[in-house]
N, C-alpha and C positions, 0 to 999 in steps of 0.2 A: 618356145611356143609349146603349148600343151599338146599331147598326143591324144587323139580321140579314138576310142574303140567302140564297136557295137556290142552292147552287153548281152542282149537277148539271143542274138544269132551266133555268138562266138562258139566255134566247134568244140573248144576244150572246156566249155562251161558246163560240166556234167559231174556233179558230186552226188552225195547220198543223204537223203533226209529220212529220218526214222521217228520223227516226233510223234505223229499221230498214232503210229502203230506201237509206240512204246509207252504212251501216256498212262495206261492202266497197269503197267507192270510194276513190280516191287524190287526188281533187280537193282542192286547198287553197284556202280562202277565209276571209275574216275572219269571226270569230265574232260574230253579231249580238248586240248588248248595249246596254243603256241606259248613258249616261254617269253615272259615279258622282260623289259629292261631290268627290272629290279631283281629278277631271279637268275640272271645270267652270271657268268663267272665273276668273282670279285677279286681276281688276282691283281697283284700290284701293277702289272703291265697294263691290264685292261683299265684299271682305275686311273692310271696316269693319262691314258688316252681320253677318258671321260673328263678328267680334270682339265686337260687342254681344251676340249670342246667347250666346257663351261667358261674357262678363262677367256677364250676368244669370243664367246657370246657377250661377255661383259666388257671386254677390254681389247684394244688393238694398239700396237706400237706404231710410232712414226718410223718408217723403214730406215731413214737416215740417222735415227737416234735410238738404237736398240738399248734395252736395259737388261740387267742381269736379274733373272727371276729364279730363285731357288726354293724348293720345297722338299720336305721329307714326308713321304706318304706312310702313315702309320695306321694300321688296320684299314678302315674304310675311307674316312674323309679328312681327318686332321692334317694340317700342313703348316709350314712355317714360311715366312716371307723374308727375302734377303733385304739387308739394309741398303743395298745398292739399287734402290727403287728410283726410276727415272721419272720425276714428277712432270716432265714436259711432254710425256706421252698423252695421247688423246683417246677418247672413248670411240668404240666402234658404233655402238647403238645407244649407250646411255649418256645422258647429260644431266647436270645438276638441275633440279626443279621438276624432273619427270615423275609421272605416276607410272609405276611398273607392276605388271602382273607377275606374281611369283608362282611358278609351276611346281610340279612334284616329280620325283624320280631321282636316280643317283646323280646324274649330271646337274639337274636343277638344284640338288642339295649343295653341290660344289659351288654353283653360281650364286646361291643365296649367301653362303658363308664368305665367298670372295667379295660380293657386293657389300656385306657388312664390314669387311676389312677396309674397303675403299672409303666407306663413310667414316670409319673410326680414325683413319689417318688424314682425312680431309681432302681426298682426291675427288670426292663427290659430296654434294650438299643438297639439302632440301628434297631428298628422294622420299616418296611415299610408296610403300609396297601394298599391293592388293593380293592377299593370299587366295589361291584357288581351292584350298582345302585345309583341313585341320593340321595335316602334316607340315605343309609349307608355312602355315601360321606359326607353329611351334618353332620351326627352324629359324624363321625370320626373327622371332623374339629373342632367341639365343644369340643370334648374330648381331642384334642391335639395330635392325632395320625398322624404322617407324612404319606403322601399319594403319590401314583404313579398310573397313569391310566394304565389299562390293555393293553398290547400289545401282539401280537402273539409271541410265542417262549419264553415268560417270564416264568421263573421257580418260582413256588409258593410252599412254604414249607407246608403251613397249611391253611385250610379254614373252617369257621364255618357258618352255615346258619340254619334258621328255616325251618321245613318241614310242609306242610299242613296236611299230613297224611303219615303213614309209614307201610309197610308190615312187619309183624313179621318174624324173623329169617333172611330173605334175606337183610333186611334194605333198600330195594327198596322203593322209596318215590316219592311223588308228590309235586311240588312247583308251584307257580304262579297262584293260583286260584283267587286272588284278584288284578286285575289291573296290572299284571306284564308286563310292556312294555319293560323291559330290560332282557327278558328271554334268548335271544341268548347270550348276554355277560355273564350273570350269569352262564349259563350252561358251557360255555367255561372255566370259572374260576374253577368251580367245577370239571370239567372233567380232567383238567391238574394238579390240586393240588396233592401233594404227600400224604397228610393226610387230610381226610375230616371228619368233625363231624357235624351231623345233630341233631338238638334239637327239641323235641316234648313233649307235655303233654301225660300223661298215656292214656287218651281216644283217642289219635291220633295214637296209636301204636296198629295195628289190624291184626288179622289173615286173614280177608277178607276186602280188600280195596274197597271202593265204592265212588261215587260222581264224580266230574268233573275232566277231564284232559285237561288243556289248550294246544292248538295246534296252533302255528304260521304258517300261510300259505301266499303264494304270493297273493296280492290283485287282480292282474290281473288273471282272470280265477278262482277266488275263488270258484265260484259255482260248477265248475267241480270237484275241489278238495274236496269240502264239500260232494258232492254226492258220490264220490269214498269212502270217509271215512264212509258215511252212508251205502253204500253197503257192506263194509267190516264188519261192526258190525250190519247188518240188524236185527231188532228185539231185539237188545241188548243195544242200547244207543240212546239218543237224541243228535242231533248236532245243536248247536246254535252259530251264529256269534255275537260277543260282540258289543254292541252299545256304542258310545262315550258318550251318554247322556241317563240316565235312562234305562228302559227295553223296547225294541222295537220289540219283537218277534224273531222267529228263524233266520230271515235274517239280523237282526241288524238295520232294519229301514232305514230311509233316511240318518242317520249319523252314520255309523258303525265306530268302533274304528280302527284307522290306526296308527301303531307304527312309530317311527322315521325312521326305516329301510324300511317302506312302506308295512308292513305286516298287515293282518287282524288276529284276534284271534278267533279261534273256541273253544267252550267248548264242549267236547265230554263227555256226562253226563251218567254215569253208575248208575243205581238205585238198583242193586244187587251186591254182592261181586264179584270182579274180581279174577278169579282163579290164574292168573299168570301175574303180572304187567310187568315183563321183556318181555314177549311175545307180549303184547300190544305195548310196545316200539318198538320192531323189526318190527311189522306190520306197524306202523306209519312211521318209518324211510324209508320204501320202497315205500311210496306213492309220486308220482311226485307232486310238489307244496308245500309239507310240508317242512318248513324251520327249525322248532324246535318244541319240545314239552316239557311238564313239568315233565316228568318221569326221575328220577335219579336212575341209576343202576351203582353202583361203588363198587369195591372191591380193597383194603380194605376200609371199612367205619365204623365209630363208631356212635352209637346213644346214646345221653344223654337224658334220659327220666325223666321228672319231675313228681314224684308221691307225694301223700299226705304224705307217710311215709318217703320220702327222694329221693335220686337220684339213678337211675339204669343206668349203662353204659354197652352197648352191642357192641361187635365187630363181624362183619360178616366174619372174616377170619376163615379158617378151624381150628377146635379144640380150638377156643377162649373161654374165660370164660365170665360169666355174673358177673359184679361187682355191688354190692349194697352199697350205702353210706348213 
């Protein structure tokens, strides 16, 4: 069951906002932000854990009929499959004939490549992939996954994606911290999918989420929208407009980032734990000029968590179990 917090009255919800008072300055400094999944350690051990998370997102064994799966991790993603593949094993989430949303991130890259392998060897058939961004589209093409571009009213059976950080129990999560220009398209796919799996490392699964929330806003009148967000979280967060080149201060400098849809991206940066991520999402949704934000709140949703000791799968449905593998 989801845990409910009081957002406004929470005693620890006191951060620091300097947007209004910084907006006319020319000082350049690095934008404070939490490290995303794609910028974390790329050590072999970490990638093995992420690969296991991706593997279990796409595939599960019949417990009574284990198979031998071997891979050699070279650099980041390449791996080899053992010839001792047990073709009687069954899918956890994927079945032939499904329409599958293809997310982005390190674990999603593993999952896309692994899905391509299953298609090549005939363990899955008639899968259609819906890329959430240019990166996942390119990876799917290399892996041999048939693609279809997202259209409104398209029924999507299953989607996987990396999360930058995730709230314990609720599985509410943040995506899009690093250059996410396709956030609107990705959120549409994640929202309409019947079954969603988000993949994270253990240190990204937290009781108190903090760091930045990307918010896409209309570029016309962006300052009014930014000030309204600043007022909403006054004393609680910093508001920075992303620059297209380097770090250019809170206003984004002379060359702010503009997405293909014509939006600016604000990073609303919380430096203390947020008591209720879903409440922040509701508050942002009600602001004029906000087109989209990086908060994912979806039920049902599964989290596949890569730990040093193995894989943990959590479902946010009522009375769901925690599964460790």
